[in-house]
N, CA, C and O of each residue as an XYZ file, in Angstrom:
528
protein
N       0.847     -1.174      0.030
C      -0.004     -0.006      0.002
C       0.888      1.230     -0.007
O       1.926      1.247      0.654
N       0.500      2.247     -0.737
C       1.286      3.480     -0.838
C       1.336      4.190      0.500
O       0.398      4.141      1.296
N       2.453      4.846      0.720
C       2.651      5.631      1.916
C       1.918      6.967      1.765
O       2.313      7.765      0.915
N       0.849      7.254      2.564
C       0.065      8.460      2.369
C       0.840      9.726      2.668
O       0.457     10.786      2.173
N       1.895      9.678      3.442
C       2.661     10.878      3.790
C       3.286     11.500      2.580
O       3.294     12.726      2.463
N       3.817     10.704      1.661
C       4.535     11.296      0.543
C       4.073     10.682     -0.804
O       4.708     10.918     -1.832
N       2.998      9.914     -0.804
C       2.424      9.314     -1.993
C       3.370      8.326     -2.692
O       3.135      7.945     -3.839
N       4.414      7.924     -2.012
C       5.323      6.947     -2.600
C       4.843      5.548     -2.297
O       4.267      5.300     -1.238
N       5.079      4.617     -3.231
C       4.753      3.239     -2.912
C       5.658      2.747     -1.797
O       6.785      3.219     -1.648
N       5.161      1.791     -1.010
C       5.964      1.236      0.088
C       6.816      0.096     -0.349
O       7.931     -0.074      0.144
N       6.298     -0.729     -1.307
C       7.018     -1.918     -1.749
C       7.208     -1.860     -3.262
O       6.246     -1.876     -4.031
N       8.466     -1.794     -3.662
C       8.826     -1.691     -5.084
C       9.658     -2.869     -5.491
O      10.543     -3.311     -4.759
N       9.369     -3.376     -6.666
C      10.174     -4.457     -7.247
C      11.027     -3.892     -8.408
O      10.522     -3.174     -9.271
N      12.286     -4.222     -8.403
C      13.191     -3.900     -9.482
C      13.519     -5.204    -10.223
O      14.020     -6.154     -9.622
N      13.237     -5.242    -11.520
C      13.613     -6.385    -12.329
C      14.698     -5.911    -13.266
O      14.430     -5.223    -14.251
N      15.935     -6.285    -12.951
C      17.096     -5.748    -13.668
C      18.228     -6.759    -13.568
O      18.610     -7.171    -12.472
N      18.763     -7.157    -14.722
C      19.802     -8.165    -14.726
C      21.221     -7.577    -14.526
O      22.171     -8.335    -14.326
N      21.368     -6.291    -14.577
C      22.672     -5.657    -14.296
C      22.683     -5.201    -12.853
O      21.994     -4.254    -12.473
N      23.485     -5.898    -12.052
C      23.522     -5.718    -10.612
C      23.751     -4.247    -10.202
O      23.046     -3.723     -9.339
N      24.733     -3.597    -10.823
C      25.042     -2.216    -10.439
C      23.890     -1.254    -10.733
O      23.630     -0.338     -9.952
N      23.204     -1.461    -11.854
C      22.049     -0.614    -12.137
C      20.943     -0.849    -11.132
O      20.287      0.113    -10.732
N      20.705     -2.068    -10.707
C      19.738     -2.391     -9.698
C      20.072     -1.721     -8.365
O      19.190     -1.166     -7.709
N      21.330     -1.772     -7.970
C      21.760     -1.177     -6.741
C      21.598      0.352     -6.788
O      21.149      0.969     -5.822
N      21.967      0.940     -7.914
C      21.817      2.412     -8.036
C      20.334      2.798     -7.949
O      19.990      3.774     -7.282
N      19.471      2.053     -8.607
C      18.028      2.351     -8.541
C      17.510      2.146     -7.133
O      16.706      2.944     -6.649
N      17.954      1.095     -6.467
C      17.527      0.858     -5.089
C      17.962      2.014     -4.187
O      17.184      2.464     -3.345
N      19.192      2.499     -4.351
C      19.661      3.589     -3.545
C      18.781      4.851     -3.750
O      18.453      5.547     -2.789
N      18.409      5.130     -5.014
C      17.561      6.286     -5.287
C      16.191      6.085     -4.633
O      15.676      7.004     -3.995
N      15.599      4.909     -4.779
C      14.312      4.628     -4.218
C      14.305      4.793     -2.704
O      13.375      5.354     -2.125
N      15.363      4.292     -2.082
C      15.460      4.409     -0.598
C      15.665      5.850     -0.194
O      15.142      6.286      0.831
N      16.417      6.595     -0.980
C      16.639      8.030     -0.708
C      15.315      8.810     -0.786
O      15.075      9.740     -0.016
N      14.468      8.403     -1.737
C      13.180      9.060     -1.893
C      12.168      8.662     -0.791
O      11.167      9.348     -0.589
N      12.441      7.552     -0.089
C      11.594      7.184      0.997
C      10.846      5.897      0.820
O       9.996      5.568      1.648
N      11.129      5.139     -0.245
C      10.500      3.852     -0.422
C      10.985      2.940      0.702
O      12.184      2.856      0.967
N      10.027      2.241      1.377
C      10.367      1.451      2.547
C      10.949      0.103      2.266
O      11.818     -0.361      3.004
N      10.491     -0.554      1.202
C      10.982     -1.902      0.930
C      11.222     -2.023     -0.592
O      10.343     -1.728     -1.402
N      12.429     -2.461     -0.943
C      12.768     -2.667     -2.346
C      13.275     -4.093     -2.514
O      14.163     -4.543     -1.790
N      12.701     -4.784     -3.472
C      13.145     -6.156     -3.791
C      13.718     -6.155     -5.194
O      13.343     -5.330     -6.028
N      14.632     -7.088     -5.452
C      15.302     -7.128     -6.711
C      15.285     -8.538     -7.284
O      15.530     -9.509     -6.566
N      14.998     -8.648     -8.569
C      15.082     -9.912     -9.268
C      15.913     -9.679    -10.534
O      15.738     -8.682    -11.234
N      16.828    -10.627    -10.812
C      17.683    -10.469    -11.985
C      17.239    -11.385    -13.142
O      17.697    -11.230    -14.274
N      16.346    -12.335    -12.845
C      15.891    -13.241    -13.882
C      14.380    -13.260    -13.975
O      13.674    -12.873    -13.043
N      13.898    -13.719    -15.122
C      12.465    -13.835    -15.297
C      11.826    -14.732    -14.222
O      10.823    -14.365    -13.610
N      12.407    -15.877    -14.012
C      11.864    -16.829    -13.012
C      11.820    -16.213    -11.625
O      10.809    -16.349    -10.936
N      12.877    -15.541    -11.188
C      12.873    -14.909     -9.868
C      11.811    -13.788     -9.793
O      11.125    -13.643     -8.781
N      11.688    -13.009    -10.865
C      10.719    -11.943    -10.860
C       9.277    -12.481    -10.774
O       8.463    -11.968    -10.006
N       8.984    -13.486    -11.546
C       7.637    -14.088    -11.490
C       7.342    -14.676    -10.148
O       6.223    -14.573     -9.645
N       8.364    -15.311     -9.546
C       8.169    -15.862     -8.200
C       7.870    -14.741     -7.182
O       6.966    -14.885     -6.360
N       8.598    -13.664     -7.233
C       8.368    -12.558     -6.306
C       6.967    -11.940     -6.510
O       6.270    -11.646     -5.538
N       6.570    -11.748     -7.757
C       5.256    -11.154     -8.039
C       4.156    -12.056     -7.514
O       3.141    -11.577     -7.009
N       4.352    -13.352     -7.631
C       3.329    -14.299     -7.114
C       3.235    -14.295     -5.603
O       2.172    -14.570     -5.047
N       4.351    -13.982     -4.920
C       4.385    -14.099     -3.463
C       4.177    -12.774     -2.717
O       3.668    -12.764     -1.596
N       4.575    -11.650     -3.345
C       4.635    -10.372     -2.592
C       3.642     -9.361     -3.173
O       3.460     -9.287     -4.388
N       3.010     -8.595     -2.306
C       2.040     -7.585     -2.716
C       2.767     -6.243     -3.035
O       2.708     -5.310     -2.235
N       3.428     -6.155     -4.169
C       4.137     -4.921     -4.533
C       3.145     -3.823     -4.879
O       2.009     -4.069     -5.286
N       3.628     -2.602     -4.698
C       2.837     -1.393     -5.082
C       3.294     -0.854     -6.432
O       2.548     -0.137     -7.098
N       4.505     -1.191     -6.837
C       5.068     -0.593     -8.055
C       6.242     -1.428     -8.496
O       6.852     -2.112     -7.674
N       6.582     -1.393     -9.785
C       7.744     -2.148    -10.288
C       8.417     -1.394    -11.430
O       7.776     -0.730    -12.244
N       9.746     -1.531    -11.448
C      10.584     -1.075    -12.570
C      11.039     -2.318    -13.303
O      11.631     -3.211    -12.697
N      10.773     -2.391    -14.591
C      11.127     -3.597    -15.366
C      12.106     -3.246    -16.461
O      11.778     -2.480    -17.367
N      13.316     -3.803    -16.390
C      14.196     -3.786    -17.543
C      13.593     -4.665    -18.597
O      13.119     -5.756    -18.279
N      13.587     -4.244    -19.834
C      12.966     -5.064    -20.881
C      13.800     -6.305    -21.171
O      13.279     -7.420    -21.213
N      15.084     -6.105    -21.367
C      15.988     -7.210    -21.764
C      16.666     -7.791    -20.542
O      17.425     -7.112    -19.850
N      16.384     -9.049    -20.289
C      16.996     -9.760    -19.192
C      17.894    -10.877    -19.732
O      17.631    -12.060    -19.516
N      18.943    -10.485    -20.428
C      19.803    -11.465    -21.043
C      19.095    -12.072    -22.230
O      18.755    -11.383    -23.191
N      18.872    -13.405    -22.148
C      18.201    -14.104    -23.242
C      16.688    -14.082    -23.092
O      15.982    -14.630    -23.939
N      16.173    -13.463    -22.036
C      14.731    -13.383    -21.759
C      14.309    -11.932    -21.799
O      15.139    -11.029    -21.903
N      13.001    -11.721    -21.714
C      12.504    -10.373    -21.551
C      11.493    -10.343    -20.422
O      11.069    -11.389    -19.932
N      11.104     -9.135    -20.005
C      10.255     -8.998    -18.812
C       8.803     -8.921    -19.157
O       8.014     -8.603    -18.267
N       8.371     -9.183    -20.373
C       6.968     -9.091    -20.760
C       6.075    -10.006    -19.880
O       5.015     -9.550    -19.450
N       6.446    -11.248    -19.599
C       5.608    -12.040    -18.703
C       5.437    -11.410    -17.301
O       4.389    -11.555    -16.672
N       6.451    -10.733    -16.842
C       6.345    -10.041    -15.537
C       5.373     -8.892    -15.632
O       4.565     -8.672    -14.730
N       5.454     -8.143    -16.750
C       4.516     -7.056    -16.955
C       3.082     -7.549    -16.948
O       2.213     -6.933    -16.330
N       2.828     -8.655    -17.629
C       1.504     -9.249    -17.673
C       1.031     -9.670    -16.268
O      -0.118     -9.424    -15.902
N       1.912    -10.300    -15.491
C       1.560    -10.711    -14.175
C       1.247     -9.488    -13.269
O       0.314     -9.533    -12.468
N       2.025     -8.414    -13.406
C       1.726     -7.210    -12.660
C       0.402     -6.599    -13.044
O      -0.398     -6.217    -12.189
N       0.178     -6.511    -14.357
C      -1.058     -5.942    -14.856
C      -2.264     -6.755    -14.363
O      -3.298     -6.187    -14.014
N      -2.128     -8.046    -14.338
C      -3.205     -8.942    -13.840
C      -3.519     -8.636    -12.397
O      -4.651     -8.827    -11.954
N      -2.519     -8.155    -11.643
C      -2.721     -7.860    -10.195
C      -2.970     -6.372     -9.954
O      -3.024     -5.927     -8.807
N      -3.127     -5.579    -11.068
C      -3.312     -4.125    -10.930
C      -2.190     -3.447    -10.209
O      -2.419     -2.521     -9.431
N      -0.962     -3.895    -10.456
C       0.223     -3.281     -9.881
C       0.844     -2.366    -10.947
O       1.145     -2.803    -12.058
N       1.023     -1.123    -10.593
C       1.622     -0.130    -11.515
C       3.090     -0.501    -11.787
O       3.808     -0.980    -10.909
N       3.493     -0.263    -13.014
C       4.900     -0.514    -13.402
C       5.289      0.342    -14.540
O       4.445      0.875    -15.260
N       6.586      0.480    -14.709
C       7.185      1.134    -15.857
C       8.268      0.216    -16.405
O       8.866     -0.572    -15.672
N       8.507      0.331    -17.704
C       9.684     -0.270    -18.245
C      10.783      0.714    -18.083
O      10.588      1.896    -18.366
N      11.961      0.280    -17.632
C      13.126      1.111    -17.507
C      14.204      0.452    -18.373
O      14.769     -0.582    -18.016
N      14.469      1.083    -19.519
C      15.331      0.405    -20.469
C      16.071      1.385    -21.351
O      15.726      2.564    -21.432
N      17.083      0.879    -22.002
C      17.823      1.614    -23.006
C      17.090      1.615    -24.351
O      17.451      2.365    -25.258
N      16.061      0.773    -24.475
C      15.252      0.716    -25.692
C      14.438      1.991    -25.806
O      14.161      2.648    -24.803
N      14.052      2.347    -27.036
C      13.194      3.482    -27.179
C      11.720      3.025    -27.320
O      11.442      1.827    -27.255
N      10.810      3.940    -27.506
C       9.409      3.634    -27.490
C       8.983      2.767    -28.686
O       7.842      2.304    -28.707
N       9.810      2.539    -29.637
C       9.458      1.687    -30.769
C       9.496      0.209    -30.430
O       9.059     -0.624    -31.224
N      10.019     -0.123    -29.252
C       9.971     -1.514    -28.796
C       8.538     -2.010    -28.763
O       7.662     -1.334    -28.223
N       8.291     -3.146    -29.316
C       6.964     -3.732    -29.315
C       6.835     -4.632    -28.058
O       7.552     -5.618    -27.894
N       5.905     -4.246    -27.203
C       5.773     -4.891    -25.910
C       4.687     -5.950    -25.910
O       4.088     -6.206    -24.865
N       4.414     -6.571    -27.042
C       3.528     -7.702    -27.168
C       2.170     -7.428    -26.492
O       1.698     -8.209    -25.666
N       1.566     -6.300    -26.871
C       0.252     -5.953    -26.362
C       0.206     -5.245    -25.039
O      -0.885     -4.937    -24.558
N       1.320     -4.973    -24.432
C       1.370     -4.264    -23.145
C       1.544     -2.770    -23.432
O       2.414     -2.369    -24.205
N       0.735     -1.992    -22.822
C       0.881     -0.533    -22.886
C       1.362     -0.077    -21.522
O       0.694     -0.283    -20.508
N       2.542      0.552    -21.513
C       3.122      0.993    -20.264
C       4.112      2.123    -20.522
O       4.659      2.243    -21.618
N       4.337      2.949    -19.502
C       5.359      3.959    -19.629
C       6.747      3.344    -19.784
O       7.025      2.251    -19.290
N       7.605      4.079    -20.483
C       9.000      3.661    -20.695
C       9.892      4.798    -20.153
O       9.837      5.932    -20.629
N      10.695      4.466    -19.167
C      11.669      5.384    -18.606
C      13.014      5.034    -19.187
O      13.492      3.914    -19.008
N      13.630      5.959    -19.875
C      14.875      5.658    -20.526
C      16.078      5.714    -19.575
O      16.211      6.626    -18.758
N      16.939      4.716    -19.712
C      18.171      4.681    -18.962
C      19.167      5.645    -19.602
O      19.150      5.802    -20.823
N      20.033      6.295    -18.824
C      20.177      6.151    -17.384
C      19.010      6.830    -16.647
O      18.508      7.866    -17.081
N      18.602      6.244    -15.555
C      17.478      6.728    -14.788
C      17.895      7.938    -13.956
O      18.957      7.932    -13.333
N      17.069      8.962    -13.946
C      17.335     10.138    -13.187
C      16.361     10.276    -12.015
O      15.253      9.742    -12.068
N      16.755     10.967    -10.986
C      15.972     11.149     -9.757
C      14.611     11.771    -10.083
O      13.593     11.304     -9.570
N      14.568     12.777    -10.893
C      13.305     13.464    -11.170
C      12.326     12.548    -11.891
O      11.139     12.540    -11.568
N      12.800     11.783    -12.853
C      11.929     10.866    -13.612
C      11.427      9.756    -12.685
O      10.261      9.365    -12.753
N      12.304      9.256    -11.827
C      11.889      8.197    -10.902
C      10.827      8.712     -9.943
O       9.834      8.027     -9.701
N      11.017      9.906     -9.394
C      10.013     10.535     -8.514
C       8.711     10.706     -9.245
O       7.648     10.425     -8.693
N       8.771     11.165    -10.484
C       7.564     11.385    -11.272
C       6.771     10.128    -11.475
O       5.561     10.112    -11.250
N       7.437      9.058    -11.902
C       6.694      7.801    -12.137
C       6.154      7.189    -10.885
O       5.111      6.536    -10.906
N       6.845      7.388     -9.793
C       6.374      6.796     -8.507
C       5.172      7.532     -7.954
O       4.338      6.910     -7.298
N       5.044      8.838     -8.191
C       4.005      9.619     -7.532
C       2.881     10.049     -8.425
O       1.842     10.483     -7.927
N       3.040      9.949     -9.735
C       2.014     10.432    -10.656
C       0.933      9.398    -10.826
O       1.224      8.207    -10.941
N      -0.318      9.832    -10.846
C      -1.401      8.897    -11.149
C      -1.482      8.665    -12.652
O      -1.965      7.622    -13.092
N      -1.020      9.614    -13.432
C      -0.902      9.436    -14.858
C       0.445     10.040    -15.272
O       0.843     11.089    -14.766
N       1.120      9.390    -16.166
C       2.479      9.808    -16.504
C       2.479     10.834    -17.611
O       1.727     10.719    -18.578
N       3.334     11.852    -17.465
C       3.548     12.811    -18.542
C       4.516     12.185    -19.524
O       5.720     12.126    -19.271
N       3.992     11.720    -20.637
C       4.844     11.016    -21.588
C       5.443     11.979    -22.603
O       6.047     11.543    -23.583
N       5.290     13.239    -22.393
C       5.837     14.210    -23.310
C       7.169     14.795    -22.798
O       7.715     15.699    -23.430
N       7.671     14.326    -21.733
C       8.851     14.925    -21.087
C      10.121     14.688    -21.821
O      11.117     15.362    -21.556
N      10.135     13.721    -22.771
C      11.377     13.404    -23.452
C      12.107     12.235    -22.790
O      12.754     11.444    -23.476
N      12.012     12.123    -21.516
C      12.639     11.024    -20.782
C      11.644      9.906    -20.458
O      12.048      8.780    -20.169
N      10.353     10.213    -20.506
C       9.339      9.242    -20.261
C       8.450      9.168    -21.514
O       7.877     10.172    -21.936
N       8.346      8.002    -22.084
C       7.442      7.811    -23.237
C       6.516      6.634    -22.941
O       6.422      6.190    -21.796
N       5.858      6.146    -23.932
C       4.912      5.075    -23.741
C       5.183      3.972    -24.746
O       5.434      4.227    -25.924
N       5.128      2.755    -24.262
C       5.204      1.556    -25.106
C       3.806      1.040    -25.315
O       3.011      1.023    -24.375
N       3.482      0.619    -26.523
C       2.195     -0.008    -26.811
C       1.061      0.944    -27.055
O      -0.064      0.513    -27.306
């Protein structure tokens, strides 16, 4: 459940196969006041966490080595959990029927704060676009 004091989600999932990027994003999230951050580096681990944990929000890297995070996006959408793709890909990436915001890497503090707190994303900012 979101923290009413600052409108930030309390439990955030990071699906990222690059450890240093995941750690940097976790540091930013914790600095902003997110209380619990979980990390998955593989599709299997991410799906397991989504099935077991009641996340409020998720950041999904599109490319997870030889896999992609589309099944995770579907699982999150089925549970009405807000998420964004965080990737080096541009908005031309076809997300197999998923419509979601895309936050371009490298991730910045302002964009992260915006996607965490906005009820609707401003996709005209240049750094945040939409897939699907």
